[in-house]
MIDOSE-1310 file (N, C-alpha, C; in nm, 2 decimals, decimal comma, always signed):
residues 157
mwhe	+0,09/-0,11/+0,03/-0,02/+0,00/+0,02/+0,07/+0,13/+0,02; +0,05/+0,22/-0,08/+0,15/+0,33/-0,09/+0,11/+0,42/+0,08; +0,06/+0,39/+0,15/-0,01/+0,48/+0,26/+0,07/+0,38/+0,38; +0,03/+0,47/+0,51/+0,00/+0,38/+0,61/-0,12/+0,32/+0,63
yktn	-0,21/+0,26/+0,59/-0,33/+0,19/+0,63/-0,34/+0,12/+0,75; -0,44/+0,15/+0,85/-0,48/+0,14/+0,95/-0,60/+0,04/+0,99; -0,59/-0,06/+0,98/-0,78/-0,14/+0,97/-0,79/-0,10/+1,08; -0,81/-0,06/+1,20/-0,92/+0,01/+1,29/-0,88/+0,12/+1,29
etyt	-0,86/+0,23/+1,19/-0,93/+0,42/+1,14/-1,00/+0,40/+1,12; -1,07/+0,49/+1,09/-1,21/+0,56/+0,99/-1,13/+0,63/+0,94; -1,21/+0,64/+0,77/-1,14/+0,73/+0,70/-1,20/+0,80/+0,71; -1,19/+0,91/+0,68/-1,32/+0,98/+0,61/-1,30/+1,06/+0,47
kekc	-1,37/+1,13/+0,37/-1,29/+1,20/+0,34/-1,20/+1,30/+0,34; -1,23/+1,36/+0,37/-1,10/+1,47/+0,43/-0,96/+1,36/+0,43; -0,97/+1,28/+0,48/-0,86/+1,21/+0,53/-0,78/+1,12/+0,38; -0,90/+1,06/+0,32/-0,87/+0,98/+0,17/-0,78/+1,10/+0,09
ldii	-0,90/+1,20/+0,07/-0,78/+1,34/-0,03/-0,64/+1,38/+0,07; -0,62/+1,39/+0,14/-0,48/+1,42/+0,23/-0,40/+1,25/+0,20; -0,43/+1,20/+0,16/-0,35/+1,10/+0,14/-0,30/+1,10/+0,00; -0,47/+1,12/-0,09/-0,43/+1,11/-0,24/-0,28/+1,19/-0,26
kkhr	-0,35/+1,36/-0,23/-0,29/+1,43/-0,24/-0,13/+1,44/-0,23; -0,07/+1,36/-0,09/+0,04/+1,30/-0,01/+0,08/+1,22/-0,17; +0,04/+1,10/-0,20/+0,06/+1,13/-0,29/+0,09/+1,14/-0,48; +0,02/+1,18/-0,48/+0,05/+1,27/-0,55/+0,19/+1,40/-0,60
ktvq	+0,24/+1,43/-0,44/+0,32/+1,48/-0,47/+0,46/+1,40/-0,46; +0,46/+1,31/-0,36/+0,50/+1,22/-0,34/+0,57/+1,13/-0,52; +0,50/+1,10/-0,59/+0,50/+1,10/-0,71/+0,57/+1,17/-0,84; +0,51/+1,29/-0,83/+0,57/+1,39/-0,85/+0,70/+1,46/-0,81
nimg	+0,72/+1,40/-0,73/+0,91/+1,43/-0,66/+0,98/+1,36/-0,75; +0,93/+1,18/-0,72/+0,98/+1,08/-0,79/+1,05/+1,12/-0,95; +0,91/+1,16/-1,03/+0,87/+1,19/-1,18/+1,02/+1,32/-1,20; +1,03/+1,39/-1,09/+1,13/+1,50/-1,14/+1,24/+1,50/-1,11
vffk	+1,29/+1,38/-1,00/+1,41/+1,29/-1,01/+1,42/+1,25/-1,11; +1,35/+1,17/-1,23/+1,38/+1,08/-1,37/+1,38/+1,21/-1,46; +1,29/+1,28/-1,44/+1,31/+1,37/-1,57/+1,45/+1,49/-1,55; +1,50/+1,48/-1,43/+1,62/+1,54/-1,42/+1,73/+1,41/-1,47
kvkt	+1,74/+1,35/-1,45/+1,83/+1,21/-1,51/+1,81/+1,17/-1,68; +1,70/+1,26/-1,70/+1,70/+1,27/-1,90/+1,77/+1,40/-1,91; +1,71/+1,49/-1,84/+1,74/+1,61/-1,88/+1,96/+1,58/-1,89; +1,93/+1,54/-1,77/+2,13/+1,52/-1,83/+2,18/+1,48/-1,94
lwen	+2,05/+1,38/-1,94/+2,11/+1,25/-2,09/+2,06/+1,37/-2,22; +2,01/+1,44/-2,25/+1,93/+1,54/-2,31/+2,09/+1,64/-2,28; +2,14/+1,73/-2,24/+2,26/+1,82/-2,25/+2,39/+1,73/-2,32; +2,41/+1,59/-2,23/+2,56/+1,58/-2,29/+2,49/+1,42/-2,44
hdrd	+2,41/+1,43/-2,47/+2,40/+1,38/-2,59/+2,52/+1,36/-2,67; +2,56/+1,26/-2,73/+2,64/+1,25/-2,84/+2,83/+1,35/-2,83; +2,81/+1,39/-2,68/+2,96/+1,46/-2,65/+3,05/+1,40/-2,75; +3,05/+1,27/-2,70/+3,20/+1,21/-2,76/+3,25/+1,24/-2,88
ketp	+3,18/+1,24/-2,95/+3,17/+1,26/-3,12/+3,24/+1,42/-3,13; +3,25/+1,49/-3,03/+3,32/+1,64/-3,07/+3,45/+1,66/-3,00; +3,47/+1,51/-2,96/+3,64/+1,56/-2,90/+3,72/+1,51/-3,06; +3,83/+1,59/-3,07/+3,90/+1,64/-3,18/+3,92/+1,46/-3,22
enle	+3,91/+1,37/-3,17/+4,01/+1,24/-3,26/+3,87/+1,17/-3,27; +3,71/+1,19/-3,21/+3,63/+1,13/-3,27/+3,54/+1,25/-3,35; +3,61/+1,32/-3,39/+3,54/+1,46/-3,46/+3,58/+1,42/-3,60; +3,72/+1,42/-3,59/+3,80/+1,33/-3,71/+3,79/+1,20/-3,76
kyty	+3,75/+1,12/-3,72/+3,70/+1,03/-3,77/+3,55/+0,99/-3,79; +3,44/+1,06/-3,73/+3,32/+1,11/-3,81/+3,27/+1,15/-3,87; +3,39/+1,26/-3,92/+3,41/+1,34/-4,07/+3,43/+1,31/-4,17; +3,55/+1,22/-4,16/+3,59/+1,11/-4,25/+3,55/+1,04/-4,33
llnh	+3,42/+0,97/-4,19/+3,35/+0,86/-4,25/+3,20/+0,95/-4,32; +3,17/+1,04/-4,34/+3,07/+1,15/-4,41/+3,13/+1,16/-4,52; +3,27/+1,20/-4,54/+3,28/+1,29/-4,64/+3,35/+1,16/-4,75; +3,33/+1,04/-4,67/+3,31/+0,93/-4,78/+3,20/+0,83/-4,78
qqep	+3,10/+0,90/-4,80/+2,99/+0,85/-4,78/+2,92/+0,76/-4,69; +3,02/+0,71/-4,61/+3,00/+0,59/-4,50/+2,86/+0,63/-4,36; +2,75/+0,59/-4,37/+2,72/+0,61/-4,25/+2,73/+0,56/-4,09; +2,79/+0,66/-3,99/+2,86/+0,62/-3,88/+2,84/+0,51/-3,84
eine	+2,65/+0,47/-3,85/+2,64/+0,37/-3,78/+2,62/+0,27/-3,79; +2,72/+0,23/-3,90/+2,71/+0,13/-3,98/+2,84/+0,05/-3,95; +2,94/+0,15/-3,97/+3,08/+0,16/-3,98/+3,15/+0,07/-3,84; +3,22/-0,06/-3,84/+3,22/-0,11/-3,74/+3,35/-0,04/-3,63
ewrk	+3,44/+0,03/-3,69/+3,56/+0,09/-3,58/+3,45/+0,17/-3,57; +3,34/+0,27/-3,61/+3,26/+0,40/-3,50/+3,22/+0,33/-3,44; +3,12/+0,19/-3,46/+2,99/+0,15/-3,32/+3,14/+0,11/-3,22; +3,25/+0,04/-3,24/+3,37/+0,03/-3,10/+3,34/+0,13/-3,06
ihnl	+3,36/+0,23/-3,10/+3,42/+0,41/-3,07/+3,32/+0,43/-3,04; +3,17/+0,45/-3,05/+3,02/+0,51/-3,05/+3,01/+0,44/-2,90; +2,92/+0,39/-3,02/+2,77/+0,30/-2,97/+2,85/+0,21/-2,83; +2,95/+0,17/-2,82/+2,97/+0,07/-2,78/+2,98/+0,17/-2,62
nnth	+3,03/+0,30/-2,64/+2,99/+0,39/-2,51/+2,90/+0,45/-2,44; +2,76/+0,44/-2,53/+2,73/+0,56/-2,54/+2,57/+0,45/-2,47; +2,53/+0,53/-2,37/+2,38/+0,44/-2,36/+2,32/+0,44/-2,42; +2,24/+0,55/-2,49/+2,17/+0,55/-2,62/+2,19/+0,44/-2,78
hiew	+2,27/+0,38/-2,68/+2,30/+0,25/-2,82/+2,25/+0,08/-2,79; +2,21/+0,04/-2,87/+2,17/-0,11/-2,85/+2,31/-0,21/-2,84; +2,37/-0,13/-2,84/+2,53/-0,19/-2,86/+2,53/-0,17/-2,75; +2,60/-0,08/-2,62/+2,56/-0,04/-2,45/+2,51/-0,12/-2,45
flns	+2,39/-0,14/-2,43/+2,22/-0,21/-2,35/+2,31/-0,36/-2,32; +2,35/-0,38/-2,46/+2,41/-0,58/-2,47/+2,46/-0,57/-2,43; +2,58/-0,50/-2,32/+2,69/-0,51/-2,29/+2,67/-0,48/-2,15; +2,56/-0,42/-2,10/+2,52/-0,38/-1,98/+2,42/-0,46/-1,88
kepk	+2,49/-0,41/-1,74/+2,46/-0,53/-1,64/+2,36/-0,40/-1,59; +2,31/-0,30/-1,65/+2,23/-0,20/-1,52/+2,16/-0,07/-1,63; +2,10/-0,15/-1,77/+2,01/-0,07/-1,85/+1,92/+0,03/-1,78; +1,86/+0,11/-1,85/+1,74/+0,17/-1,73/+1,67/+0,27/-1,82
lqyl	+1,56/+0,29/-1,78/+1,47/+0,38/-1,86/+1,48/+0,48/-1,95; +1,59/+0,55/-1,86/+1,63/+0,68/-1,96/+1,68/+0,68/-2,00; +1,81/+0,55/-2,02/+1,87/+0,54/-2,16/+1,78/+0,45/-2,26; +1,68/+0,44/-2,21/+1,59/+0,36/-2,34/+1,46/+0,47/-2,43
vemv	+1,48/+0,60/-2,35/+1,37/+0,70/-2,40/+1,46/+0,80/-2,47; +1,61/+0,80/-2,39/+1,68/+0,85/-2,48/+1,76/+0,80/-2,63; +1,76/+0,66/-2,62/+1,74/+0,60/-2,72/+1,63/+0,60/-2,87; +1,52/+0,61/-2,80/+1,36/+0,57/-2,88/+1,43/+0,80/-2,94
cdqv	+1,42/+0,83/-2,90/+1,42/+1,01/-2,95/+1,57/+0,97/-2,98; +1,68/+0,93/-2,99/+1,81/+1,00/-3,11/+1,82/+0,87/-3,21; +1,68/+0,77/-3,24/+1,61/+0,67/-3,37/+1,52/+0,77/-3,45; +1,43/+0,83/-3,37/+1,35/+1,00/-3,42/+1,45/+1,06/-3,53
saam	+1,54/+1,14/-3,45/+1,62/+1,26/-3,49/+1,70/+1,16/-3,63; +1,74/+1,06/-3,58/+1,81/+1,00/-3,68/+1,71/+0,97/-3,86; +1,62/+0,91/-3,84/+1,51/+0,88/-3,90/+1,46/+1,02/-3,98; +1,46/+1,12/-3,88/+1,43/+1,26/-3,97/+1,55/+1,32/-4,05
arna	+1,63/+1,29/-3,99/+1,79/+1,34/-4,11/+1,74/+1,29/-4,23; +1,73/+1,15/-4,23/+1,78/+1,07/-4,31/+1,63/+1,08/-4,40; +1,53/+1,16/-4,39/+1,42/+1,20/-4,45/+1,32/+1,04/-4,46; +1,30/+0,98/-4,36/+1,33/+0,84/-4,39/+1,13/+0,80/-4,41
kydd	+1,09/+0,70/-4,51/+0,98/+0,70/-4,53/+0,91/+0,61/-4,37; +0,80/+0,68/-4,41/+0,71/+0,62/-4,28/+0,64/+0,50/-4,30; +0,61/+0,47/-4,39/+0,46/+0,39/-4,44/+0,50/+0,22/-4,35; +0,44/+0,21/-4,27/+0,49/+0,10/-4,19/+0,61/+0,11/-4,07
ifed	+0,56/+0,23/-4,03/+0,66/+0,26/-3,95/+0,65/+0,18/-3,81; +0,55/+0,14/-3,80/+0,51/+0,10/-3,63/+0,58/-0,04/-3,64; +0,52/-0,15/-3,76/+0,59/-0,30/-3,73/+0,71/-0,28/-3,75; +0,78/-0,19/-3,83/+0,90/-0,20/-3,89/+1,02/-0,13/-3,77
hkrr	+1,00/-0,06/-3,67/+1,04/+0,01/-3,60/+1,01/-0,12/-3,45; +0,90/-0,20/-3,40/+0,88/-0,30/-3,34/+0,98/-0,43/-3,41; +0,97/-0,45/-3,51/+1,09/-0,55/-3,55/+1,24/-0,52/-3,49; +1,26/-0,42/-3,54/+1,37/-0,42/-3,49/+1,38/-0,39/-3,35
ymqk	+1,34/-0,33/-3,28/+1,39/-0,34/-3,15/+1,36/-0,50/-3,17; +1,28/-0,55/-3,16/+1,26/-0,68/-3,09/+1,38/-0,79/-3,14; +1,44/-0,74/-3,28/+1,55/-0,86/-3,35/+1,69/-0,75/-3,24; +1,67/-0,68/-3,21/+1,80/-0,65/-3,13/+1,81/-0,72/-2,95
wlse	+1,73/-0,67/-2,90/+1,72/-0,76/-2,80/+1,60/-0,73/-2,71; +1,48/-0,69/-2,72/+1,36/-0,63/-2,69/+1,22/-0,75/-2,63; +1,17/-0,76/-2,54/+1,09/-0,85/-2,54/+0,97/-0,76/-2,62; +0,85/-0,87/-2,69/+0,76/-0,73/-2,80/+0,69/-0,67/-2,73
elat	+0,69/-0,68/-2,56/+0,59/-0,60/-2,49/+0,67/-0,41/-2,51; +0,84/-0,49/-2,43/+0,90/-0,35/-2,49/+0,92/-0,30/-2,57; +0,96/-0,39/-2,69/+0,99/-0,32/-2,85/+0,83/-0,28/-2,78; +0,71/-0,27/-2,88/+0,54/-0,23/-2,85/+0,57/-0,09/-2,84
ican	+0,60/-0,10/-2,69/+0,62/+0,03/-2,60/+0,72/+0,17/-2,70; +0,82/+0,08/-2,73/+0,93/+0,20/-2,83/+0,90/+0,16/-2,91; +0,80/+0,14/-2,99/+0,77/+0,15/-3,12/+0,69/+0,27/-3,13; +0,56/+0,23/-3,04/+0,48/+0,31/-3,04/+0,55/+0,48/-2,98
tfvd	+0,61/+0,45/-2,86/+0,71/+0,64/-2,86/+0,71/+0,66/-2,96; +0,80/+0,53/-3,04/+0,87/+0,67/-3,19/+0,76/+0,70/-3,30; +0,70/+0,66/-3,30/+0,53/+0,69/-3,40/+0,49/+0,87/-3,34; +0,46/+0,83/-3,22/+0,39/+0,93/-3,13/+0,50/+1,03/-3,13
lrns	+0,66/+1,02/-3,09/+0,71/+1,16/-3,09/+0,78/+1,19/-3,23; +0,77/+1,10/-3,30/+0,76/+1,19/-3,45/+0,65/+1,24/-3,53; +0,59/+1,16/-3,46/+0,46/+1,24/-3,55/+0,38/+1,36/-3,45; +0,44/+1,38/-3,38/+0,45/+1,51/-3,29/+0,53/+1,65/-3,35
mhen	+0,67/+1,53/-3,37/+0,74/+1,65/-3,42/+0,75/+1,68/-3,56; +0,66/+1,60/-3,64/+0,63/+1,64/-3,79/+0,50/+1,73/-3,74; +0,41/+1,74/-3,67/+0,36/+1,79/-3,62/+0,39/+2,00/-3,56; +0,48/+1,93/-3,51/+0,58/+2,14/-3,48/+0,60/+2,18/-3,59
k	+0,65/+2,08/-3,70/+0,77/+2,19/-3,82/+0,66/+2,31/-3,82
């Protein structure tokens, strides 16, 4: 129970409202902590690409028409060391929801940058998430979130 329930106590509507408000405030505080963690990820997203060595490699790949995300060397440099990439998740003992949120946002941005076609987008992303490592349920959540965010970004243009 999310409050101290006492079997021998009579609960008035006012007491119940106090319990509900206290619970709501606690949930809001916890969500605030979560959002701060997401904000930290947001502020530091892909910062490693800006180091001189990585920027040199990234620039080289783009200038030679190579997509960095599929280049094996780049995957070792960037993907394995960043919490928003599947490669990191596969090697992690501590995956967290905030990393999954960043991963979906990263993929929406990448799809928008490539002007990706959005036919069968839900099924395509659900399949991609499941191929990587996610359960069908979690893949469905990620794919729904991808579609929702992508549509919201499209509407806000």
